[in-house]
N, C-alpha and C positions, 0 to 999 in steps of 0.2 A: 618607275622610280629611277631606273638607269638613265632614261632620257632626261629626267630632271637634273640629275647629277652631271650628265654629259653636257647639257646646255649651260649649267652654272659653272662647270669646270673649275672647281675651287683650287686645284693644284696645277692647272695649266697643261693638261695632256690631251686636250681636244684638238685633233688635227683634221677634223671634218669627216674623215673616212674610217676612223677607228671607233665606231659607235659602241663597241662592246667593252671599251676600256674600263668602265666602272662596274662591270658585272660582279666582281668579287666583293667590292665594297658594298654594293647593293645587297648582296646575299647576307652579309653579316649585320647590316642595318635592319633588314626586314625581320629577322628573328628577334630583334630587341624592341620592335615597335610596340609590343604589348605593354611595355613598361611606361609608355608615354601617355600623358593625359592632356598635353598642350603642345603647341609649336615650339615653345621654349625647351621642353623635354626632348623633342625630336632634334633640335639644334645641338643639344649636348650629346645625344647619342651619335649623330652624324659626325660631329667633331671628334669625339672619342675614337670612333672607328677609323677615321682618316688618320688620326695620330698613330693608331696601331698599324695601319697598312703602310703609311709613309712615316716620316719622323715629324716632330712638332714644327720644325722650321719649314719643311715642305708643305705641311698641312696649313700653315698660316694661322691667322687669328680666327677665333670663333665667330666674329662678326662677318667673316667671309661666307658663312653658311646660313645666314639669315633667310634670304629669298628661297633657296632650295629647301630649307627646313619647313617653311610655311607651305610650300607646294606639296611636299611629302606628307605633312600633317593633314592637309586637305584631302589628299588621295586616301590616306589611311582612315581618317575620320569618317569619310563617306563610304568606305569599303564594307561590303557585307562580311568580309573575312574578319574585320575588327572584333565584332561581337563574338564570333566563334573563337577567335584567338584568345580573347579575354576570358571567356567562359571555360574553354577546354584546353587552353594553352596552344601555343603554335605547334601545329602538327608537322608540317613540312615547309621548309624554306622555299622550295620550288613552287608549292601551291600558292603561297602568299606573293611570290615574285610574279607568277602568272596573273593573279588578280590585279596587282598593281599595274602591270603592263596593259591589261585589258581596260582598266579605268583611264589610264593615260591616253590610250588610243581614242576613247570616247570624247575626251576633253581637248584633244590637240587643236581643234578649231576654235577654241574659246580664249586664246591668248593667255594661257596660264604661265607662259615663260616671260619673265621680265627681261628687258634689254640689259645686257651687262655693260658695265662701264668700258668704253673704248671699243665697243662692237656696234655694228649697224645691222 
């Protein structure tokens, strides 16, 4: 999930070599994913967390989170942790973060990252 946010770079802090830049935001998003039942819910969660970590002006508009939210929803929806999180509650943020990373590694060759405007 961190890689999804880093690639989408909704607040413009991707300088290519600072790949851990969205770790904190990822951590607070992961623990809230059990609330989501669709990509639209994920978009609201991601946007709310970015508004908390940054300010509303820096976070930009909620529409800036569309592509990343769809990818995060797909990762979460397909995650074996989702069922466990829903049934038992999120146990550890680090556990869900690990699973999200593992799923992302499996999918990285499938072009899950849309090209951002102005980037090649």
